[in-house]
N, CA, C and O atoms as a Maestro MAE file, in Angstrom:
{
 s_m_m2io_version
 :::
 2.0.0
}

f_m_ct {
 s_m_title
 :::
 protein
 m_atom[276] {
  # First column is atom index #
  i_m_mmod_type
  r_m_x_coord
  r_m_y_coord
  r_m_z_coord
  i_m_residue_number
  s_m_chain_name
  s_m_pdb_residue_name
  s_m_pdb_atom_name
  i_m_atomic_number
  :::
  1 25 154.449 -3.729 200.923 1 A "MET " " N  " 7
  2 3 153.172 -3.461 201.525 1 A "MET " " CA " 6
  3 2 152.241 -3.827 200.364 1 A "MET " " C  " 6
  4 15 152.554 -3.699 199.181 1 A "MET " " O  " 8
  5 25 151.142 -4.264 200.783 2 A "ASP " " N  " 7
  6 3 150.008 -4.741 199.571 2 A "ASP " " CA " 6
  7 2 149.395 -3.740 198.970 2 A "ASP " " C  " 6
  8 15 149.430 -2.617 199.472 2 A "ASP " " O  " 8
  9 25 148.667 -4.017 197.677 3 A "LYS " " N  " 7
  10 3 148.057 -2.626 197.270 3 A "LYS " " CA " 6
  11 2 146.823 -3.047 196.953 3 A "LYS " " C  " 6
  12 15 146.590 -4.219 196.660 3 A "LYS " " O  " 8
  13 25 145.817 -2.000 196.991 4 A "ARG " " N  " 7
  14 3 144.539 -1.926 196.820 4 A "ARG " " CA " 6
  15 2 144.006 -0.809 196.023 4 A "ARG " " C  " 6
  16 15 144.761 0.088 195.651 4 A "ARG " " O  " 8
  17 25 142.760 -0.808 195.740 5 A "VAL " " N  " 7
  18 3 142.340 0.141 194.560 5 A "VAL " " CA " 6
  19 2 141.183 0.770 195.594 5 A "VAL " " C  " 6
  20 15 140.589 0.154 196.479 5 A "VAL " " O  " 8
  21 25 141.044 2.100 195.243 6 A "GLN " " N  " 7
  22 3 140.032 2.607 196.138 6 A "GLN " " CA " 6
  23 2 139.289 3.437 194.814 6 A "GLN " " C  " 6
  24 15 139.931 3.865 193.855 6 A "GLN " " O  " 8
  25 25 138.171 3.534 194.935 7 A "PHE " " N  " 7
  26 3 137.171 3.971 193.799 7 A "PHE " " CA " 6
  27 2 135.707 4.478 194.278 7 A "PHE " " C  " 6
  28 15 135.229 4.193 195.376 7 A "PHE " " O  " 8
  29 25 135.109 5.219 193.360 8 A "ASP " " N  " 7
  30 3 133.639 5.134 193.441 8 A "ASP " " CA " 6
  31 2 132.977 4.513 192.071 8 A "ASP " " C  " 6
  32 15 133.459 4.460 190.939 8 A "ASP " " O  " 8
  33 25 132.069 4.191 192.423 9 A "PHE " " N  " 7
  34 3 131.277 3.444 191.130 9 A "PHE " " CA " 6
  35 2 129.839 3.490 191.156 9 A "PHE " " C  " 6
  36 15 129.238 3.751 192.198 9 A "PHE " " O  " 8
  37 25 129.167 3.217 189.911 10 A "GLU " " N  " 7
  38 3 127.585 3.351 189.684 10 A "GLU " " CA " 6
  39 2 127.360 2.185 189.054 10 A "GLU " " C  " 6
  40 15 128.180 1.936 188.171 10 A "GLU " " O  " 8
  41 25 126.461 1.344 189.234 11 A "ILE " " N  " 7
  42 3 125.976 0.264 188.563 11 A "ILE " " CA " 6
  43 2 124.395 0.552 188.253 11 A "ILE " " C  " 6
  44 15 123.643 1.009 189.113 11 A "ILE " " O  " 8
  45 25 123.944 0.199 186.799 12 A "ASP " " N  " 7
  46 3 122.905 0.141 186.593 12 A "ASP " " CA " 6
  47 2 122.287 -1.262 186.316 12 A "ASP " " C  " 6
  48 15 122.960 -2.196 185.880 12 A "ASP " " O  " 8
  49 25 121.159 -1.333 186.557 13 A "PHE " " N  " 7
  50 3 120.453 -2.937 186.692 13 A "PHE " " CA " 6
  51 2 119.531 -2.948 185.232 13 A "PHE " " C  " 6
  52 15 118.819 -2.007 184.884 13 A "PHE " " O  " 8
  53 25 119.684 -4.049 184.570 14 A "THR " " N  " 7
  54 3 118.693 -4.117 183.199 14 A "THR " " CA " 6
  55 2 117.176 -4.110 183.905 14 A "THR " " C  " 6
  56 15 116.290 -3.545 183.264 14 A "THR " " O  " 8
  57 25 116.875 -4.642 185.048 15 A "ASN " " N  " 7
  58 3 115.482 -4.434 185.357 15 A "ASN " " CA " 6
  59 2 115.042 -3.287 186.185 15 A "ASN " " C  " 6
  60 15 113.977 -3.195 186.795 15 A "ASN " " O  " 8
  61 25 116.159 -2.288 186.114 16 A "GLY " " N  " 7
  62 3 115.702 -0.997 186.761 16 A "GLY " " CA " 6
  63 2 116.755 -0.825 188.014 16 A "GLY " " C  " 6
  64 15 117.540 -1.702 188.377 16 A "GLY " " O  " 8
  65 25 116.628 0.377 188.555 17 A "GLY " " N  " 7
  66 3 117.460 0.624 189.358 17 A "GLY " " CA " 6
  67 2 118.759 0.767 189.658 17 A "GLY " " C  " 6
  68 15 119.307 0.745 188.556 17 A "GLY " " O  " 8
  69 25 119.643 0.910 190.534 18 A "GLY " " N  " 7
  70 3 121.036 1.123 190.542 18 A "GLY " " CA " 6
  71 2 121.874 0.770 191.916 18 A "GLY " " C  " 6
  72 15 121.384 0.368 192.971 18 A "GLY " " O  " 8
  73 25 123.068 0.986 191.673 19 A "LEU " " N  " 7
  74 3 123.666 1.034 193.069 19 A "LEU " " CA " 6
  75 2 124.783 1.891 192.768 19 A "LEU " " C  " 6
  76 15 125.226 1.926 191.620 19 A "LEU " " O  " 8
  77 25 125.389 2.739 193.898 20 A "GLN " " N  " 7
  78 3 126.471 3.647 194.115 20 A "GLN " " CA " 6
  79 2 127.508 3.110 195.074 20 A "GLN " " C  " 6
  80 15 127.181 2.262 195.905 20 A "GLN " " O  " 8
  81 25 128.487 3.472 195.011 21 A "GLY " " N  " 7
  82 3 129.602 3.228 196.011 21 A "GLY " " CA " 6
  83 2 130.197 4.206 196.005 21 A "GLY " " C  " 6
  84 15 130.191 4.799 194.926 21 A "GLY " " O  " 8
  85 25 130.993 4.855 197.177 22 A "GLN " " N  " 7
  86 3 132.018 5.951 197.244 22 A "GLN " " CA " 6
  87 2 132.886 5.546 198.283 22 A "GLN " " C  " 6
  88 15 132.588 5.205 199.428 22 A "GLN " " O  " 8
  89 25 134.244 5.642 197.624 23 A "GLY " " N  " 7
  90 3 135.433 5.355 198.543 23 A "GLY " " CA " 6
  91 2 135.572 3.906 198.757 23 A "GLY " " C  " 6
  92 15 136.111 3.514 199.792 23 A "GLY " " O  " 8
  93 25 135.128 3.053 197.860 24 A "PHE " " N  " 7
  94 3 135.091 1.584 197.980 24 A "PHE " " CA " 6
  95 2 136.404 1.056 197.611 24 A "PHE " " C  " 6
  96 15 137.002 1.540 196.650 24 A "PHE " " O  " 8
  97 25 136.968 -0.039 198.401 25 A "ARG " " N  " 7
  98 3 138.157 -0.440 198.241 25 A "ARG " " CA " 6
  99 2 138.246 -1.973 198.225 25 A "ARG " " C  " 6
  100 15 137.585 -2.688 198.978 25 A "ARG " " O  " 8
  101 25 139.115 -2.420 197.305 26 A "LEU " " N  " 7
  102 3 139.207 -3.924 197.015 26 A "LEU " " CA " 6
  103 2 140.735 -4.356 197.101 26 A "LEU " " C  " 6
  104 15 141.596 -3.491 196.942 26 A "LEU " " O  " 8
  105 25 141.034 -5.466 197.310 27 A "ASP " " N  " 7
  106 3 142.472 -5.797 197.448 27 A "ASP " " CA " 6
  107 2 142.988 -6.274 195.739 27 A "ASP " " C  " 6
  108 15 142.337 -6.950 194.941 27 A "ASP " " O  " 8
  109 25 144.014 -5.816 195.597 28 A "ILE " " N  " 7
  110 3 144.458 -6.217 193.982 28 A "ILE " " CA " 6
  111 2 145.923 -6.953 194.222 28 A "ILE " " C  " 6
  112 15 146.581 -6.851 195.258 28 A "ILE " " O  " 8
  113 25 146.324 -7.774 192.956 29 A "ASN " " N  " 7
  114 3 147.610 -8.328 193.272 29 A "ASN " " CA " 6
  115 2 148.515 -7.664 192.364 29 A "ASN " " C  " 6
  116 15 149.720 -7.885 192.492 29 A "ASN " " O  " 8
  117 25 148.138 -6.948 191.543 30 A "ASP " " N  " 7
  118 3 149.248 -6.030 190.855 30 A "ASP " " CA " 6
  119 2 149.161 -4.542 191.109 30 A "ASP " " C  " 6
  120 15 148.394 -4.050 191.937 30 A "ASP " " O  " 8
  121 25 150.119 -3.753 190.230 31 A "ASP " " N  " 7
  122 3 150.264 -2.470 190.556 31 A "ASP " " CA " 6
  123 2 149.031 -1.542 190.028 31 A "ASP " " C  " 6
  124 15 148.883 -0.387 190.427 31 A "ASP " " O  " 8
  125 25 148.233 -2.118 189.164 32 A "ASP " " N  " 7
  126 3 147.245 -1.500 188.555 32 A "ASP " " CA " 6
  127 2 145.955 -2.319 188.201 32 A "ASP " " C  " 6
  128 15 146.096 -3.525 188.404 32 A "ASP " " O  " 8
  129 25 144.814 -1.963 187.749 33 A "ILE " " N  " 7
  130 3 143.834 -2.820 187.493 33 A "ILE " " CA " 6
  131 2 142.778 -1.911 186.493 33 A "ILE " " C  " 6
  132 15 142.270 -0.885 186.945 33 A "ILE " " O  " 8
  133 25 142.535 -2.301 185.314 34 A "SER " " N  " 7
  134 3 141.651 -1.729 184.370 34 A "SER " " CA " 6
  135 2 140.333 -1.474 184.954 34 A "SER " " C  " 6
  136 15 139.797 -2.138 185.841 34 A "SER " " O  " 8
  137 25 139.851 -0.397 184.336 35 A "ASP " " N  " 7
  138 3 138.207 -0.024 184.718 35 A "ASP " " CA " 6
  139 2 137.223 -1.259 184.420 35 A "ASP " " C  " 6
  140 15 136.248 -1.488 185.135 35 A "ASP " " O  " 8
  141 25 137.583 -2.078 183.236 36 A "GLY " " N  " 7
  142 3 136.608 -3.228 182.980 36 A "GLY " " CA " 6
  143 2 136.875 -4.451 183.716 36 A "GLY " " C  " 6
  144 15 135.978 -5.271 183.912 36 A "GLY " " O  " 8
  145 25 138.098 -4.623 184.146 37 A "ASP " " N  " 7
  146 3 138.514 -5.657 185.037 37 A "ASP " " CA " 6
  147 2 137.962 -5.241 186.414 37 A "ASP " " C  " 6
  148 15 137.551 -6.187 187.085 37 A "ASP " " O  " 8
  149 25 137.880 -4.153 186.912 38 A "LEU " " N  " 7
  150 3 137.467 -3.512 188.144 38 A "LEU " " CA " 6
  151 2 135.847 -3.771 188.038 38 A "LEU " " C  " 6
  152 15 135.301 -4.473 188.889 38 A "LEU " " O  " 8
  153 25 135.343 -3.371 187.313 39 A "ALA " " N  " 7
  154 3 133.768 -3.562 187.191 39 A "ALA " " CA " 6
  155 2 133.534 -4.988 187.248 39 A "ALA " " C  " 6
  156 15 132.760 -5.377 188.122 39 A "ALA " " O  " 8
  157 25 134.124 -5.937 186.383 40 A "LYS " " N  " 7
  158 3 133.817 -7.572 186.713 40 A "LYS " " CA " 6
  159 2 134.170 -7.834 187.929 40 A "LYS " " C  " 6
  160 15 133.445 -8.663 188.480 40 A "LYS " " O  " 8
  161 25 135.112 -7.383 188.608 41 A "TYR " " N  " 7
  162 3 135.404 -7.915 190.127 41 A "TYR " " CA " 6
  163 2 134.376 -7.537 191.038 41 A "TYR " " C  " 6
  164 15 133.960 -8.346 191.867 41 A "TYR " " O  " 8
  165 25 133.797 -6.034 190.931 42 A "ILE " " N  " 7
  166 3 132.668 -5.749 191.703 42 A "ILE " " CA " 6
  167 2 131.610 -6.618 191.603 42 A "ILE " " C  " 6
  168 15 131.118 -7.181 192.581 42 A "ILE " " O  " 8
  169 25 131.144 -6.791 190.197 43 A "VAL " " N  " 7
  170 3 129.865 -7.594 189.880 43 A "VAL " " CA " 6
  171 2 129.805 -8.936 190.630 43 A "VAL " " C  " 6
  172 15 128.864 -9.418 191.259 43 A "VAL " " O  " 8
  173 25 131.398 -9.562 190.345 44 A "GLU " " N  " 7
  174 3 131.439 -11.145 190.776 44 A "GLU " " CA " 6
  175 2 131.583 -11.109 192.371 44 A "GLU " " C  " 6
  176 15 131.109 -12.046 193.013 44 A "GLU " " O  " 8
  177 25 132.102 -10.257 192.900 45 A "ASP " " N  " 7
  178 3 132.716 -10.128 194.420 45 A "ASP " " CA " 6
  179 2 131.159 -9.835 195.267 45 A "ASP " " C  " 6
  180 15 130.834 -10.364 196.329 45 A "ASP " " O  " 8
  181 25 130.494 -9.038 194.620 46 A "MET " " N  " 7
  182 3 129.031 -8.776 195.461 46 A "MET " " CA " 6
  183 2 127.962 -9.670 194.921 46 A "MET " " C  " 6
  184 15 126.783 -9.593 195.269 46 A "MET " " O  " 8
  185 25 128.440 -10.530 194.046 47 A "ARG " " N  " 7
  186 3 127.257 -11.534 193.375 47 A "ARG " " CA " 6
  187 2 126.144 -10.845 192.864 47 A "ARG " " C  " 6
  188 15 125.057 -11.259 193.265 47 A "ARG " " O  " 8
  189 25 126.139 -9.886 192.070 48 A "LEU " " N  " 7
  190 3 125.166 -8.905 191.683 48 A "LEU " " CA " 6
  191 2 124.535 -9.850 190.379 48 A "LEU " " C  " 6
  192 15 125.220 -10.743 189.879 48 A "LEU " " O  " 8
  193 25 123.208 -9.552 189.918 49 A "LEU " " N  " 7
  194 3 122.497 -10.054 188.805 49 A "LEU " " CA " 6
  195 2 121.975 -9.346 188.056 49 A "LEU " " C  " 6
  196 15 121.543 -8.418 188.740 49 A "LEU " " O  " 8
  197 25 121.663 -9.142 186.773 50 A "MET " " N  " 7
  198 3 120.861 -8.322 185.816 50 A "MET " " CA " 6
  199 2 121.549 -6.835 185.926 50 A "MET " " C  " 6
  200 15 120.972 -5.761 186.095 50 A "MET " " O  " 8
  201 25 123.020 -7.101 185.773 51 A "VAL " " N  " 7
  202 3 123.777 -5.989 185.797 51 A "VAL " " CA " 6
  203 2 123.946 -5.567 184.357 51 A "VAL " " C  " 6
  204 15 124.363 -6.361 183.513 51 A "VAL " " O  " 8
  205 25 123.544 -4.008 184.005 52 A "GLY " " N  " 7
  206 3 123.913 -3.430 182.939 52 A "GLY " " CA " 6
  207 2 125.168 -2.865 182.914 52 A "GLY " " C  " 6
  208 15 126.169 -3.582 182.893 52 A "GLY " " O  " 8
  209 25 125.247 -1.425 182.914 53 A "LYS " " N  " 7
  210 3 126.295 -0.574 182.701 53 A "LYS " " CA " 6
  211 2 126.785 -0.530 184.144 53 A "LYS " " C  " 6
  212 15 126.043 -0.456 185.124 53 A "LYS " " O  " 8
  213 25 128.385 -0.595 184.171 54 A "VAL " " N  " 7
  214 3 129.170 -0.191 185.160 54 A "VAL " " CA " 6
  215 2 129.811 1.008 185.044 54 A "VAL " " C  " 6
  216 15 130.253 1.101 183.899 54 A "VAL " " O  " 8
  217 25 130.072 2.000 185.727 55 A "ARG " " N  " 7
  218 3 131.014 3.266 185.769 55 A "ARG " " CA " 6
  219 2 131.875 3.327 186.921 55 A "ARG " " C  " 6
  220 15 131.460 3.292 188.079 55 A "ARG " " O  " 8
  221 25 133.105 3.421 186.574 56 A "ILE " " N  " 7
  222 3 134.170 3.738 187.694 56 A "ILE " " CA " 6
  223 2 134.589 5.000 187.567 56 A "ILE " " C  " 6
  224 15 134.788 5.499 186.460 56 A "ILE " " O  " 8
  225 25 134.778 5.696 188.779 57 A "PHE " " N  " 7
  226 3 135.240 7.039 189.022 57 A "PHE " " CA " 6
  227 2 136.405 7.159 189.839 57 A "PHE " " C  " 6
  228 15 136.539 6.222 190.625 57 A "PHE " " O  " 8
  229 25 137.331 8.087 189.882 58 A "ASN " " N  " 7
  230 3 138.175 8.384 190.907 58 A "ASN " " CA " 6
  231 2 138.937 7.473 191.499 58 A "ASN " " C  " 6
  232 15 139.185 7.369 192.701 58 A "ASN " " O  " 8
  233 25 139.407 6.621 190.347 59 A "LYS " " N  " 7
  234 3 140.102 5.152 190.916 59 A "LYS " " CA " 6
  235 2 141.762 5.520 191.406 59 A "LYS " " C  " 6
  236 15 142.557 6.062 190.639 59 A "LYS " " O  " 8
  237 25 141.959 5.282 192.235 60 A "LYS " " N  " 7
  238 3 143.569 5.265 192.426 60 A "LYS " " CA " 6
  239 2 143.990 4.140 193.404 60 A "LYS " " C  " 6
  240 15 143.269 3.609 194.249 60 A "LYS " " O  " 8
  241 25 145.189 3.894 193.155 61 A "ILE " " N  " 7
  242 3 146.044 2.666 193.823 61 A "ILE " " CA " 6
  243 2 146.617 3.210 195.226 61 A "ILE " " C  " 6
  244 15 147.206 4.266 195.459 61 A "ILE " " O  " 8
  245 25 146.314 2.315 195.956 62 A "ILE " " N  " 7
  246 3 146.772 2.626 197.324 62 A "ILE " " CA " 6
  247 2 147.774 1.494 198.120 62 A "ILE " " C  " 6
  248 15 147.659 0.280 197.958 62 A "ILE " " O  " 8
  249 25 148.641 2.050 198.888 63 A "LYS " " N  " 7
  250 3 149.540 0.717 199.779 63 A "LYS " " CA " 6
  251 2 148.908 0.743 200.957 63 A "LYS " " C  " 6
  252 15 149.021 1.623 201.811 63 A "LYS " " O  " 8
  253 25 148.117 -0.399 201.017 64 A "GLU " " N  " 7
  254 3 147.665 -0.704 202.326 64 A "GLU " " CA " 6
  255 2 147.372 -2.425 202.510 64 A "GLU " " C  " 6
  256 15 146.924 -3.111 201.592 64 A "GLU " " O  " 8
  257 25 147.606 -2.789 203.437 65 A "LYS " " N  " 7
  258 3 147.671 -4.174 203.781 65 A "LYS " " CA " 6
  259 2 146.285 -4.762 203.269 65 A "LYS " " C  " 6
  260 15 145.226 -4.140 203.351 65 A "LYS " " O  " 8
  261 25 146.421 -6.051 202.723 66 A "HIS " " N  " 7
  262 3 145.124 -6.586 202.065 66 A "HIS " " CA " 6
  263 2 144.143 -7.039 203.451 66 A "HIS " " C  " 6
  264 15 144.669 -7.471 204.477 66 A "HIS " " O  " 8
  265 25 142.910 -6.897 203.331 67 A "LYS " " N  " 7
  266 3 142.028 -7.055 204.379 67 A "LYS " " CA " 6
  267 2 141.481 -8.411 204.199 67 A "LYS " " C  " 6
  268 15 140.733 -8.792 205.100 67 A "LYS " " O  " 8
  269 25 141.690 -9.183 203.261 68 A "ARG " " N  " 7
  270 3 141.268 -10.574 202.968 68 A "ARG " " CA " 6
  271 2 142.368 -11.561 203.044 68 A "ARG " " C  " 6
  272 15 143.462 -11.243 202.578 68 A "ARG " " O  " 8
  273 25 142.196 -12.715 203.576 69 A "LYS " " N  " 7
  274 3 143.169 -13.665 203.661 69 A "LYS " " CA " 6
  275 2 143.399 -14.405 202.182 69 A "LYS " " C  " 6
  276 15 144.242 -15.294 202.061 69 A "LYS " " O  " 8
  :::
 }
 m_bond[275] {
  # First column is bond index #
  i_m_from
  i_m_to
  i_m_order
  :::
  1 1 2 1
  2 2 3 1
  3 3 4 2
  4 3 5 1
  5 5 6 1
  6 6 7 1
  7 7 8 2
  8 7 9 1
  9 9 10 1
  10 10 11 1
  11 11 12 2
  12 11 13 1
  13 13 14 1
  14 14 15 1
  15 15 16 2
  16 15 17 1
  17 17 18 1
  18 18 19 1
  19 19 20 2
  20 19 21 1
  21 21 22 1
  22 22 23 1
  23 23 24 2
  24 23 25 1
  25 25 26 1
  26 26 27 1
  27 27 28 2
  28 27 29 1
  29 29 30 1
  30 30 31 1
  31 31 32 2
  32 31 33 1
  33 33 34 1
  34 34 35 1
  35 35 36 2
  36 35 37 1
  37 37 38 1
  38 38 39 1
  39 39 40 2
  40 39 41 1
  41 41 42 1
  42 42 43 1
  43 43 44 2
  44 43 45 1
  45 45 46 1
  46 46 47 1
  47 47 48 2
  48 47 49 1
  49 49 50 1
  50 50 51 1
  51 51 52 2
  52 51 53 1
  53 53 54 1
  54 54 55 1
  55 55 56 2
  56 55 57 1
  57 57 58 1
  58 58 59 1
  59 59 60 2
  60 59 61 1
  61 61 62 1
  62 62 63 1
  63 63 64 2
  64 63 65 1
  65 65 66 1
  66 66 67 1
  67 67 68 2
  68 67 69 1
  69 69 70 1
  70 70 71 1
  71 71 72 2
  72 71 73 1
  73 73 74 1
  74 74 75 1
  75 75 76 2
  76 75 77 1
  77 77 78 1
  78 78 79 1
  79 79 80 2
  80 79 81 1
  81 81 82 1
  82 82 83 1
  83 83 84 2
  84 83 85 1
  85 85 86 1
  86 86 87 1
  87 87 88 2
  88 87 89 1
  89 89 90 1
  90 90 91 1
  91 91 92 2
  92 91 93 1
  93 93 94 1
  94 94 95 1
  95 95 96 2
  96 95 97 1
  97 97 98 1
  98 98 99 1
  99 99 100 2
  100 99 101 1
  101 101 102 1
  102 102 103 1
  103 103 104 2
  104 103 105 1
  105 105 106 1
  106 106 107 1
  107 107 108 2
  108 107 109 1
  109 109 110 1
  110 110 111 1
  111 111 112 2
  112 111 113 1
  113 113 114 1
  114 114 115 1
  115 115 116 2
  116 115 117 1
  117 117 118 1
  118 118 119 1
  119 119 120 2
  120 119 121 1
  121 121 122 1
  122 122 123 1
  123 123 124 2
  124 123 125 1
  125 125 126 1
  126 126 127 1
  127 127 128 2
  128 127 129 1
  129 129 130 1
  130 130 131 1
  131 131 132 2
  132 131 133 1
  133 133 134 1
  134 134 135 1
  135 135 136 2
  136 135 137 1
  137 137 138 1
  138 138 139 1
  139 139 140 2
  140 139 141 1
  141 141 142 1
  142 142 143 1
  143 143 144 2
  144 143 145 1
  145 145 146 1
  146 146 147 1
  147 147 148 2
  148 147 149 1
  149 149 150 1
  150 150 151 1
  151 151 152 2
  152 151 153 1
  153 153 154 1
  154 154 155 1
  155 155 156 2
  156 155 157 1
  157 157 158 1
  158 158 159 1
  159 159 160 2
  160 159 161 1
  161 161 162 1
  162 162 163 1
  163 163 164 2
  164 163 165 1
  165 165 166 1
  166 166 167 1
  167 167 168 2
  168 167 169 1
  169 169 170 1
  170 170 171 1
  171 171 172 2
  172 171 173 1
  173 173 174 1
  174 174 175 1
  175 175 176 2
  176 175 177 1
  177 177 178 1
  178 178 179 1
  179 179 180 2
  180 179 181 1
  181 181 182 1
  182 182 183 1
  183 183 184 2
  184 183 185 1
  185 185 186 1
  186 186 187 1
  187 187 188 2
  188 187 189 1
  189 189 190 1
  190 190 191 1
  191 191 192 2
  192 191 193 1
  193 193 194 1
  194 194 195 1
  195 195 196 2
  196 195 197 1
  197 197 198 1
  198 198 199 1
  199 199 200 2
  200 199 201 1
  201 201 202 1
  202 202 203 1
  203 203 204 2
  204 203 205 1
  205 205 206 1
  206 206 207 1
  207 207 208 2
  208 207 209 1
  209 209 210 1
  210 210 211 1
  211 211 212 2
  212 211 213 1
  213 213 214 1
  214 214 215 1
  215 215 216 2
  216 215 217 1
  217 217 218 1
  218 218 219 1
  219 219 220 2
  220 219 221 1
  221 221 222 1
  222 222 223 1
  223 223 224 2
  224 223 225 1
  225 225 226 1
  226 226 227 1
  227 227 228 2
  228 227 229 1
  229 229 230 1
  230 230 231 1
  231 231 232 2
  232 231 233 1
  233 233 234 1
  234 234 235 1
  235 235 236 2
  236 235 237 1
  237 237 238 1
  238 238 239 1
  239 239 240 2
  240 239 241 1
  241 241 242 1
  242 242 243 1
  243 243 244 2
  244 243 245 1
  245 245 246 1
  246 246 247 1
  247 247 248 2
  248 247 249 1
  249 249 250 1
  250 250 251 1
  251 251 252 2
  252 251 253 1
  253 253 254 1
  254 254 255 1
  255 255 256 2
  256 255 257 1
  257 257 258 1
  258 258 259 1
  259 259 260 2
  260 259 261 1
  261 261 262 1
  262 262 263 1
  263 263 264 2
  264 263 265 1
  265 265 266 1
  266 266 267 1
  267 267 268 2
  268 267 269 1
  269 269 270 1
  270 270 271 1
  271 271 272 2
  272 271 273 1
  273 273 274 1
  274 274 275 1
  275 275 276 2
  :::
 }
}
């Protein structure tokens, strides 16, 4: 079975404002992912610009089939 990470996040933008996500899921290739790597993955995957601080909460690894090819 594939692995995915489920988590909540908050992103602050350097030009003001922010973005939040709850119960967000992403495919991962290993059994775990660091908060720093996960933050980088979110920013790159969503193609966000002007990103300041990224906070990760309630992270857990789940066994679930990958959704992307």
